[in-house]
C-alpha positions as a Markdown table, in Angstrom:
| # | Residue | x | y | z |
|---|---|---|---|---|
| 1 | Met | 0.0 | 0.0 | 0.0 |
| 2 | Glu | 2.9 | 2.4 | 0.7 |
| 3 | Asp | 4.3 | 2.1 | -2.8 |
| 4 | Ile | 1.1 | 3.7 | -4.2 |
| 5 | Gln | 1.7 | 7.0 | -2.4 |
| 6 | Pro | 4.7 | 8.0 | -4.6 |
| 7 | Val | 2.7 | 7.0 | -7.7 |
| 8 | Leu | -0.2 | 9.2 | -6.7 |
| 9 | Lys | 2.2 | 12.2 | -6.4 |
| 10 | Glu | 2.9 | 11.8 | -10.1 |
| 11 | Tyr | -0.8 | 12.8 | -10.6 |
| 12 | Gly | -0.8 | 15.6 | -8.1 |
| 13 | Leu | -2.9 | 13.5 | -5.7 |
| 14 | Ala | -2.6 | 12.6 | -2.0 |
| 15 | Ala | -4.5 | 9.6 | -0.6 |
| 16 | Gln | -6.9 | 10.1 | 2.3 |
| 17 | Tyr | -7.7 | 6.4 | 2.4 |
| 18 | Ile | -6.7 | 3.4 | 0.2 |
| 19 | Glu | -8.9 | 0.4 | 0.0 |
| 20 | Pro | -7.5 | -2.8 | -1.6 |
| 21 | Val | -10.0 | -4.3 | -4.1 |
| 22 | Ser | -7.7 | -7.1 | -5.4 |
| 23 | Arg | -4.0 | -7.8 | -5.5 |
| 24 | Lys | -3.8 | -5.5 | -8.5 |
| 25 | Val | -6.5 | -2.9 | -7.9 |
| 26 | Trp | -6.9 | -0.2 | -5.2 |
| 27 | Lys | -9.8 | 2.2 | -4.6 |
| 28 | Val | -8.1 | 5.5 | -3.7 |
| 29 | Tyr | -10.0 | 8.2 | -1.8 |
| 30 | Thr | -8.6 | 11.7 | -2.3 |
| 31 | Asp | -9.7 | 15.3 | -1.8 |
| 32 | His | -10.2 | 15.4 | -5.6 |
| 33 | Gly | -12.5 | 12.4 | -5.7 |
| 34 | Val | -12.3 | 8.6 | -5.8 |
| 35 | Phe | -10.0 | 6.9 | -8.2 |
| 36 | Ala | -9.0 | 3.3 | -9.2 |
| 37 | Met | -5.3 | 2.6 | -9.3 |
| 38 | Lys | -4.3 | -0.6 | -11.1 |
| 39 | Lys | -1.0 | -2.3 | -11.3 |
| 40 | Leu | 0.2 | -3.5 | -14.7 |
| 41 | Glu | 2.9 | -6.1 | -14.7 |
| 42 | Ala | 5.9 | -5.3 | -16.9 |
| 43 | Ser | 5.2 | -8.5 | -18.9 |
| 44 | Arg | 1.7 | -7.3 | -19.9 |
| 45 | Asn | 0.9 | -5.0 | -22.9 |
| 46 | Thr | 2.1 | -1.6 | -22.0 |
| 47 | Arg | 0.8 | -0.2 | -25.2 |
| 48 | Phe | -2.9 | -0.9 | -24.5 |
| 49 | Thr | -3.6 | 2.8 | -24.1 |
| 50 | Asp | -3.0 | 3.2 | -27.9 |
| 51 | Gln | -6.1 | 1.1 | -28.5 |
| 52 | Met | -8.1 | 3.5 | -26.3 |
| 53 | Ile | -6.8 | 6.5 | -28.3 |
| 54 | Leu | -7.9 | 4.7 | -31.4 |
| 55 | Leu | -11.4 | 4.1 | -30.0 |
| 56 | Glu | -11.7 | 7.8 | -29.3 |
| 57 | Glu | -10.6 | 8.7 | -32.8 |
| 58 | Lys | -13.3 | 6.3 | -34.2 |
| 59 | Gly | -15.9 | 8.1 | -32.2 |
| 60 | Tyr | -16.4 | 5.5 | -29.5 |
| 61 | Arg | -16.1 | 6.9 | -25.9 |
| 62 | Asn | -17.8 | 4.3 | -23.7 |
| 63 | Phe | -14.7 | 3.2 | -22.0 |
| 64 | Val | -13.1 | 4.2 | -18.7 |
| 65 | Pro | -10.4 | 6.7 | -19.5 |
| 66 | Val | -6.8 | 6.4 | -18.2 |
| 67 | Tyr | -5.4 | 9.6 | -16.8 |
| 68 | Arg | -2.0 | 11.0 | -17.8 |
| 69 | Asn | 0.5 | 11.8 | -15.1 |
| 70 | Arg | 2.5 | 15.0 | -14.8 |
| 71 | Ala | 4.9 | 13.9 | -17.5 |
| 72 | Gly | 2.0 | 13.3 | -19.9 |
| 73 | Glu | 2.4 | 9.5 | -19.7 |
| 74 | Phe | -0.4 | 7.0 | -19.2 |
| 75 | Leu | 1.7 | 4.6 | -17.2 |
| 76 | Thr | 3.7 | 5.4 | -14.1 |
| 77 | Gly | 6.6 | 3.2 | -12.9 |
| 78 | Ala | 6.2 | 1.3 | -9.7 |
| 79 | Gly | 9.3 | -0.8 | -9.1 |
| 80 | Ala | 9.5 | -3.5 | -11.7 |
| 81 | Asp | 5.9 | -2.9 | -12.7 |
| 82 | Phe | 3.7 | 0.0 | -13.9 |
| 83 | Cys | 0.5 | 1.6 | -12.5 |
| 84 | Tyr | -2.3 | 3.5 | -14.2 |
| 85 | Leu | -5.1 | 5.7 | -12.8 |
| 86 | Met | -8.7 | 5.8 | -13.7 |
| 87 | Pro | -11.9 | 7.3 | -12.3 |
| 88 | Trp | -13.7 | 5.0 | -9.9 |
| 89 | Leu | -16.9 | 3.4 | -11.4 |
| 90 | Ala | -19.1 | 0.8 | -9.8 |
| 91 | Leu | -19.2 | -2.8 | -11.1 |
| 92 | Glu | -22.8 | -3.5 | -10.5 |
| 93 | Lys | -26.0 | -2.0 | -11.9 |
| 94 | Glu | -29.5 | -2.6 | -10.4 |
| 95 | Glu | -31.1 | -4.6 | -13.2 |
| 96 | Glu | -31.8 | -8.2 | -14.2 |
| 97 | Arg | -28.8 | -10.4 | -15.2 |
| 98 | Asp | -30.2 | -10.9 | -18.7 |
| 99 | Gln | -30.7 | -7.2 | -19.2 |
| 100 | Lys | -27.2 | -6.4 | -18.0 |
| 101 | His | -25.6 | -9.0 | -20.3 |
| 102 | Glu | -27.6 | -7.8 | -23.3 |
| 103 | Tyr | -26.4 | -4.3 | -22.6 |
| 104 | Leu | -22.8 | -5.6 | -22.6 |
| 105 | Phe | -23.3 | -7.4 | -25.9 |
| 106 | Arg | -24.9 | -4.5 | -27.6 |
| 107 | Glu | -22.1 | -2.3 | -26.5 |
| 108 | Ile | -19.3 | -4.6 | -27.6 |
| 109 | Ala | -21.2 | -4.9 | -31.0 |
| 110 | Leu | -21.0 | -1.1 | -31.2 |
| 111 | Leu | -17.3 | -1.1 | -30.4 |
| 112 | His | -16.7 | -3.7 | -33.1 |
| 113 | Gln | -18.8 | -1.7 | -35.6 |
| 114 | Arg | -16.8 | 1.5 | -35.0 |
| 115 | Thr | -13.4 | -0.2 | -35.4 |
| 116 | Glu | -14.2 | -2.5 | -38.4 |
| 117 | Lys | -11.6 | -2.8 | -41.2 |
| 118 | Glu | -11.3 | -5.1 | -44.2 |
| 119 | Thr | -8.2 | -7.2 | -44.6 |
| 120 | Arg | -7.2 | -9.0 | -47.8 |
| 121 | Leu | -7.4 | -12.8 | -47.8 |
| 122 | Arg | -4.9 | -15.1 | -49.3 |
| 123 | Lys | -6.2 | -18.5 | -50.4 |
| 124 | Glu | -3.1 | -20.3 | -49.2 |
| 125 | Asp | -3.7 | -18.8 | -45.7 |
| 126 | Ile | -7.3 | -20.0 | -45.7 |
| 127 | Ile | -6.4 | -23.5 | -46.9 |
| 128 | Gly | -3.5 | -23.7 | -44.5 |
| 129 | His | -5.6 | -22.8 | -41.4 |
| 130 | Tyr | -8.4 | -25.1 | -42.5 |
| 131 | Glu | -6.1 | -28.1 | -43.1 |
| 132 | Arg | -4.0 | -27.6 | -40.0 |
| 133 | Thr | -7.0 | -27.3 | -37.8 |
| 134 | Lys | -8.8 | -30.3 | -39.4 |
| 135 | Arg | -5.7 | -32.5 | -39.1 |
| 136 | Lys | -5.2 | -31.5 | -35.5 |
| 137 | Trp | -8.8 | -32.2 | -34.5 |
| 138 | Glu | -9.0 | -35.5 | -36.4 |
| 139 | Ala | -5.7 | -36.7 | -34.8 |
| 140 | Gln | -7.0 | -35.9 | -31.3 |
| 141 | Lys | -10.2 | -37.7 | -32.1 |
| 142 | Gln | -8.3 | -40.8 | -33.3 |
| 143 | Arg | -6.1 | -40.7 | -30.2 |
| 144 | Tyr | -9.2 | -40.6 | -28.0 |
| 145 | Glu | -10.5 | -43.7 | -29.8 |
| 146 | Glu | -7.2 | -45.5 | -29.2 |
| 147 | Ile | -7.2 | -44.6 | -25.5 |
| 148 | Val | -10.7 | -46.0 | -25.0 |
| 149 | Ala | -10.0 | -49.1 | -27.1 |
| 150 | Ala | -6.9 | -49.8 | -25.0 |
| 151 | Ala | -8.8 | -49.2 | -21.8 |
| 152 | Glu | -11.5 | -51.6 | -22.8 |
| 153 | Lys | -8.9 | -54.4 | -23.1 |
| 154 | Glu | -7.8 | -53.9 | -19.5 |
| 155 | Trp | -8.9 | -56.4 | -16.8 |
| 156 | Tyr | -9.5 | -53.4 | -14.6 |
| 157 | Met | -10.0 | -49.8 | -15.8 |
| 158 | Ser | -8.6 | -47.1 | -13.6 |
| 159 | Pro | -11.2 | -44.5 | -12.5 |
| 160 | Phe | -9.8 | -42.0 | -15.1 |
| 161 | Gln | -10.0 | -44.6 | -17.9 |
| 162 | Leu | -13.6 | -45.5 | -16.9 |
| 163 | Gln | -14.5 | -41.8 | -16.9 |
| 164 | Ala | -12.9 | -41.2 | -20.3 |
| 165 | Ala | -14.8 | -44.2 | -21.7 |
| 166 | Met | -18.1 | -42.8 | -20.3 |
| 167 | Tyr | -17.6 | -39.4 | -22.0 |
| 168 | Tyr | -16.3 | -40.9 | -25.3 |
| 169 | Arg | -19.4 | -40.9 | -27.5 |
| 170 | Glu | -20.6 | -37.4 | -26.5 |
| 171 | Thr | -17.1 | -36.0 | -27.0 |
| 172 | Ile | -16.6 | -37.6 | -30.4 |
| 173 | Ser | -20.1 | -36.3 | -31.4 |
| 174 | Ala | -19.0 | -32.7 | -30.4 |
| 175 | Val | -15.8 | -33.1 | -32.5 |
| 176 | Asp | -17.8 | -34.3 | -35.5 |
| 177 | Phe | -20.1 | -31.3 | -35.2 |
| 178 | Ala | -17.1 | -28.9 | -34.9 |
| 179 | Leu | -15.5 | -30.4 | -38.0 |
| 180 | Glu | -18.8 | -30.0 | -39.9 |
| 181 | Arg | -18.9 | -26.3 | -39.0 |
| 182 | Leu | -15.3 | -26.0 | -39.9 |
| 183 | Asp | -16.2 | -27.4 | -43.3 |
| 184 | Asp | -19.0 | -24.8 | -43.6 |
| 185 | Trp | -16.6 | -22.0 | -42.7 |
| 186 | His | -14.2 | -23.2 | -45.4 |
| 187 | Glu | -16.9 | -23.5 | -48.0 |
| 188 | Ala | -18.3 | -20.0 | -47.2 |
| 189 | Ile | -14.9 | -18.2 | -47.2 |
| 190 | Lys | -12.7 | -20.0 | -49.7 |
| 191 | Asp | -13.7 | -17.8 | -52.7 |
| 192 | Lys | -13.8 | -14.5 | -50.8 |
| 193 | Glu | -11.1 | -11.9 | -51.3 |
| 194 | Ser | -11.4 | -10.2 | -47.9 |
| 195 | Ser | -12.6 | -10.6 | -44.4 |
| 196 | Arg | -13.1 | -8.1 | -41.6 |
| 197 | Leu | -11.2 | -7.5 | -38.4 |
| 198 | Val | -12.3 | -5.4 | -35.4 |
| 199 | Leu | -10.7 | -4.2 | -32.3 |
| 200 | Asn | -11.4 | -7.0 | -29.7 |
| 201 | His | -11.5 | -6.1 | -26.1 |
| 202 | Gly | -9.7 | -9.4 | -25.4 |
| 203 | Gln | -11.1 | -10.0 | -21.9 |
| 204 | Leu | -14.8 | -9.5 | -22.5 |
| 205 | Ser | -16.6 | -9.9 | -19.2 |
| 206 | Val | -19.2 | -8.3 | -17.0 |
| 207 | His | -16.3 | -7.6 | -14.5 |
| 208 | His | -14.8 | -5.3 | -17.1 |
| 209 | Phe | -18.0 | -3.4 | -17.8 |
| 210 | Leu | -18.5 | -0.7 | -15.2 |
| 211 | Tyr | -21.3 | 1.8 | -14.6 |
| 212 | Asn | -21.5 | 5.5 | -13.7 |
| 213 | Asp | -24.1 | 7.1 | -11.4 |
| 214 | Met | -26.5 | 7.4 | -14.4 |
| 215 | Gly | -26.3 | 3.7 | -15.1 |
| 216 | Thr | -24.3 | 4.1 | -18.3 |
| 217 | Gly | -21.8 | 1.2 | -19.0 |
| 218 | Tyr | -18.2 | 1.7 | -19.8 |
| 219 | Phe | -15.5 | -0.9 | -20.8 |
| 220 | Thr | -12.3 | -1.1 | -18.8 |
| 221 | Asn | -9.2 | -3.2 | -18.8 |
| 222 | Phe | -8.0 | -3.1 | -22.5 |
| 223 | Glu | -4.7 | -4.8 | -21.6 |
| 224 | Lys | -5.3 | -7.6 | -24.1 |
| 225 | Ala | -7.1 | -5.6 | -26.8 |
| 226 | Gly | -6.1 | -6.1 | -30.4 |
| 227 | Tyr | -7.5 | -6.6 | -33.9 |
| 228 | Ala | -9.0 | -10.0 | -34.6 |
| 229 | Pro | -12.2 | -11.5 | -36.1 |
| 230 | Pro | -15.3 | -10.2 | -34.3 |
| 231 | Ala | -16.4 | -13.5 | -32.9 |
| 232 | Asn | -13.2 | -13.8 | -30.9 |
| 233 | Asp | -14.6 | -11.6 | -28.1 |
| 234 | Leu | -17.7 | -13.8 | -28.0 |
| 235 | Ile | -15.7 | -17.0 | -27.8 |
| 236 | Val | -13.7 | -15.6 | -24.9 |
| 237 | Phe | -16.8 | -14.5 | -23.0 |
| 238 | Phe | -18.8 | -17.8 | -23.5 |
| 239 | Thr | -15.8 | -20.0 | -22.8 |
| 240 | Arg | -15.3 | -18.3 | -19.5 |
| 241 | Thr | -19.0 | -18.4 | -18.8 |
| 242 | Phe | -19.2 | -22.2 | -19.4 |
| 243 | Lys | -16.0 | -23.0 | -17.5 |
| 244 | Thr | -18.0 | -23.9 | -14.4 |
| 245 | Asn | -20.3 | -26.5 | -12.8 |
| 246 | Pro | -23.3 | -27.6 | -14.8 |
| 247 | Val | -25.3 | -24.5 | -15.7 |
| 248 | Ile | -28.5 | -23.9 | -17.6 |
| 249 | Cys | -28.2 | -20.6 | -19.6 |
| 250 | Pro | -31.1 | -20.2 | -22.0 |
| 251 | Glu | -30.5 | -16.4 | -21.9 |
| 252 | Cys | -27.1 | -17.0 | -23.4 |
| 253 | Val | -28.8 | -17.3 | -26.8 |
| 254 | Asn | -30.4 | -13.9 | -26.2 |
| 255 | Trp | -27.0 | -12.3 | -25.5 |
| 256 | Phe | -25.6 | -13.7 | -28.7 |
| 257 | Tyr | -28.5 | -12.4 | -30.8 |
| 258 | Ala | -28.4 | -9.0 | -29.0 |
| 259 | Tyr | -24.9 | -8.7 | -30.5 |
| 260 | His | -25.9 | -10.2 | -33.8 |
| 261 | Lys | -28.8 | -7.8 | -34.2 |
| 262 | Ala | -26.6 | -4.8 | -33.5 |
| 263 | Tyr | -23.6 | -6.1 | -35.6 |
| 264 | Pro | -24.6 | -9.0 | -37.8 |
| 265 | Leu | -22.0 | -11.7 | -38.1 |
| 266 | Arg | -21.4 | -13.1 | -41.6 |
| 267 | Glu | -22.2 | -16.7 | -42.5 |
| 268 | Glu | -18.6 | -17.8 | -42.3 |
| 269 | Glu | -18.1 | -16.0 | -39.0 |
| 270 | Ile | -21.0 | -17.8 | -37.4 |
| 271 | Ser | -19.7 | -21.2 | -38.7 |
| 272 | Leu | -16.3 | -20.6 | -37.2 |
| 273 | Phe | -17.8 | -19.4 | -33.9 |
| 274 | Leu | -19.9 | -22.5 | -33.6 |
| 275 | Ser | -16.9 | -24.7 | -34.6 |
| 276 | Tyr | -14.6 | -23.4 | -31.9 |
| 277 | Met | -17.4 | -23.2 | -29.3 |
| 278 | Ala | -18.4 | -26.9 | -30.0 |
| 279 | Tyr | -14.8 | -28.3 | -30.0 |
| 280 | Pro | -14.1 | -29.9 | -26.6 |
| 281 | Ala | -10.4 | -28.7 | -26.4 |
| 282 | Pro | -10.3 | -28.9 | -22.6 |
| 283 | Val | -11.2 | -32.6 | -22.7 |
| 284 | Phe | -8.3 | -33.3 | -25.0 |
| 285 | Ser | -6.0 | -31.2 | -22.9 |
| 286 | Val | -6.7 | -33.4 | -19.9 |
| 287 | Leu | -6.4 | -36.6 | -21.9 |
| 288 | Lys | -3.0 | -35.6 | -23.3 |
| 289 | Arg | -1.6 | -34.7 | -19.9 |
| 290 | Tyr | -2.7 | -38.0 | -18.5 |
| 291 | Gln | -1.2 | -40.0 | -21.3 |
| 292 | Thr | 2.1 | -38.2 | -21.2 |
| 293 | Gly | 2.5 | -39.1 | -17.6 |
| 294 | Asn | 2.7 | -35.5 | -16.3 |
| 295 | Arg | -0.2 | -36.1 | -14.0 |
| 296 | Phe | -1.6 | -34.4 | -10.9 |
| 297 | Gly | -2.7 | -37.7 | -9.5 |
| 298 | Glu | -5.7 | -39.9 | -10.3 |
| 299 | Lys | -8.2 | -38.1 | -8.2 |
| 300 | Glu | -7.2 | -34.7 | -9.5 |
| 301 | Glu | -7.2 | -35.8 | -13.1 |
| 302 | Cys | -10.7 | -37.3 | -12.8 |
| 303 | Ala | -11.9 | -34.0 | -11.3 |
| 304 | Arg | -10.3 | -32.0 | -14.2 |
| 305 | Leu | -11.8 | -34.4 | -16.8 |
| 306 | Leu | -15.2 | -33.9 | -15.2 |
| 307 | Lys | -14.9 | -30.1 | -15.3 |
| 308 | Ala | -13.8 | -30.3 | -19.0 |
| 309 | Tyr | -16.8 | -32.5 | -19.7 |
| 310 | Trp | -19.1 | -30.0 | -18.0 |
| 311 | Gln | -17.7 | -27.1 | -20.0 |
| 312 | Met | -18.4 | -29.1 | -23.2 |
| 313 | Lys | -22.0 | -29.8 | -22.1 |
| 314 | Asn | -22.6 | -26.3 | -20.9 |
| 315 | Ala | -21.7 | -24.9 | -24.4 |
| 316 | Glu | -23.9 | -27.5 | -26.2 |
| 317 | Pro | -27.3 | -25.8 | -25.8 |
| 318 | Leu | -26.0 | -22.4 | -27.0 |
| 319 | Val | -24.2 | -24.0 | -30.0 |
| 320 | Met | -27.2 | -26.2 | -31.1 |
| 321 | Asn | -29.8 | -23.4 | -30.6 |
| 322 | Ile | -27.8 | -21.0 | -32.8 |
| 323 | His | -27.1 | -23.6 | -35.4 |
| 324 | Glu | -30.8 | -24.6 | -35.6 |
| 325 | Thr | -31.9 | -20.9 | -35.7 |
| 326 | Glu | -29.5 | -20.2 | -38.6 |
| 327 | Glu | -30.5 | -23.3 | -40.5 |
| 328 | Asn | -34.2 | -22.4 | -40.2 |
| 329 | Arg | -33.4 | -18.9 | -41.3 |
| 330 | Lys | -31.6 | -20.2 | -44.4 |
| 331 | Leu | -34.4 | -22.6 | -45.2 |
| 332 | Gln | -37.0 | -19.8 | -44.9 |
| 333 | Glu | -34.9 | -17.5 | -47.2 |
| 334 | Glu | -34.7 | -20.3 | -49.8 |
| 335 | Thr | -38.4 | -20.9 | -49.5 |
| 336 | Glu | -39.3 | -17.2 | -49.9 |
| 337 | Ser | -36.7 | -16.7 | -52.8 |
| 338 | Pro | -38.5 | -15.5 | -56.0 |
| 339 | Ser | -36.4 | -18.0 | -58.0 |
| 340 | Thr | -37.8 | -20.9 | -56.0 |
């Protein structure tokens, strides 16, 4: 707490009271108001403020600003790390969970819309990504088949082997679905000459969406921001949301379509989103570690496999609902087409 005082002097502030919020964030009370001080490790992106300047230039201002110090810099040295100062905004807003999340998704859609840019595609890059991803997923699928086949020949299955065998069919089904959507993506994009990139927040979360006294939401924590396909932010958000115990989230579909309505995803973008959301990467990560012998112990590995299975199953309703909705939409468009 003492090392914050010299940092505050660089902003012409003196703390009356400092309240730790986390190991990296402090709520600082001064005679000039309440501020948030955050520590940024030297290994993190120290140029993230450039993205905030870019947003302002694009006409998007719904983000928590970072103040400049007396030297005109956004970051102030604090030992081996850096600190930056922001106004203090509340995390919570008095409204229903579904409404708050829809607000978040509409706002990230607006951010993406303001920062969109087209990038030229090279066919060899498309083919390369498609073939590498497909080979990797098919190889992991085959390896899982070999693991289960070998386990079934044992006189006695270990608890982990039994668990892996129990999850086998559902996991392989998820892989097959992911591969089909990957094929859809390739088919939709292979003849296109360009695709779009947007500024992704990089850590999209309700914890990085703060509110002022009027209830207006503002993004914070752009430390991982960067240009990427628009669905990347959604994948990060939903992956984190589903990395938990079994959860029923019918409103997750509403959040996706709140975004899609404000900033429609293209056919190939939806296919790739569904492919990555469906693919059970955490399951294969646990299986690989167990097979290489770098284990945490039988009980711990069983627990990790169970959590990976839950993550796969939590994502399944969202993925299938969006896929069914989009297929029905395509069918309706074909039916209503004048040429039909």
